[in-house]
N, C-alpha and C positions, 0 to 999 in steps of 0.2 A: 610516600611516591606522590610527584607531580600529576597534574591534570592531563588527559592525554590529548593531543592536539585533534584540530577538526581534521585534518588531512589523513591522520593514522585512523581516525573513526573511518572516514571514506573509503580508504583501503581496506580496512578488515571488513568493512560492509560487504565490499565487492567480493572478498575472500569468501564470505559467509553465505554470498548466493552460489555460490560455485561447490560448495559442501554439500555431502549427502544429508538427507534429511536431518535426521538428531543432531549431528555435528553442527551443521548450519544453523539449526534453532538454538543449540547450546552459545554458540558463539553470537549470536542475537542477542540471548538474554545477557550474555554478560557485556557486551557493548552496551545494551540498555543501563545497566547497572552502574558503568564506569562515567557515562556522562548524558543523560538524556539530552540536556541542550546542545550537543556539539554535533546534531544531524545536518547534513547538506541542506536538508528541505524539511524545515520546522513544522510540527503537525499543529491541527486545529481539529477541535471537537467537530464532529461531524455526523449527528444522530439521526441517521436516516434508514430506513429500509431498501433493501437493494436487490435487484433481480441480475442475475449472471448466469453464463452457462459456459459450460467446458465439456469437449467431446461429446457433442449434440446433447447433453442434459442440462434442463434449466435447475436452477438454485435460487433460494432466497437467502438472506442473512441480514444482518443488523451493521450498518457501518458504525465503526467506532470513532475512526480519526482519518483524517484525510491530509495529503501534503503535495505538493507539486511532482513529486516522485511517484507517489501510488496511496494506495487505501488500505486499512484492515478492516476486514469484514468477520463480525462474529457469527459462528454457526458450528453445526456437528459433522457437515458433510468432510468427507476424507480428500485431501487433495496431495500430491507429489509436486516437488520443487521443480519448478521448470514448465509445468501443466500451461497450456495457454486458454485465456478466458476472455470473454466480451461482458463487459460490465454496462448497463443501463442505470443512469443516473437520471431522475427527475428531479431538477432543481429549476427555484423559483426564478431565477436570472435567464432563463431559456423556455421559450414557449413548447418545445418539443424534447422529448427524453433523449438524451446524449448516450452514446454508445463509443466507448473506449474500451480498445484492448488493453491486454496486459499479460504479465508472466507470474506464476506464483513463485516468490522468493524465501517465503517463510511460511509454514503452518503449525500448529500446536493444538492443545485440546480446546483453546478458546475459539481458534479461528482461523483465517488466513489473511497473509499479509501479500499484496498484490502491487507488482511495480508497473507503471503505466508504459507502454509501448506508443507513445504518440506517433499518430501515422498521418497528421498533420498538424501545422502551427496553431491553427484555430481551437483544436482540441484543448492544446495546452493554455491558451489565453483563457479558455473559459473555466479550465479549472482553478487558473489564477485569480480569475475574477470571482468565482466561487468561494475562494477561500479569503480574500478581501471581505468580501459580502458578510460570511460567518464570522469574521473576527471583529466586525465592527457592531 
């Protein structure tokens, strides 16, 4: 079997976000196994403690990686696919904490994957700069 195309990975990733919890997670794991480098938004290591909220409850976790599409936060709290969250990022390139909204697109025993819902272009620009800063 040849390598799966980037377009197919993107299509299957979109499908995985719409599947119920367990099935979506299984497809994400399969996609990861097929081709980690075919992601639409390459990930960078992001070793930071994160505060975030969902349904009026505060949570803390440890960010594992970051991309322009989203973030994976390690933790034991339980979430459902589609949950809306607000993430507070304390980053060295911004004097103030940055609040970004997102949607839970993946959850596992290790943590939660959140896709950013950019509400303004400034947030995306800041994440782009953060990724460049972390990669250098």
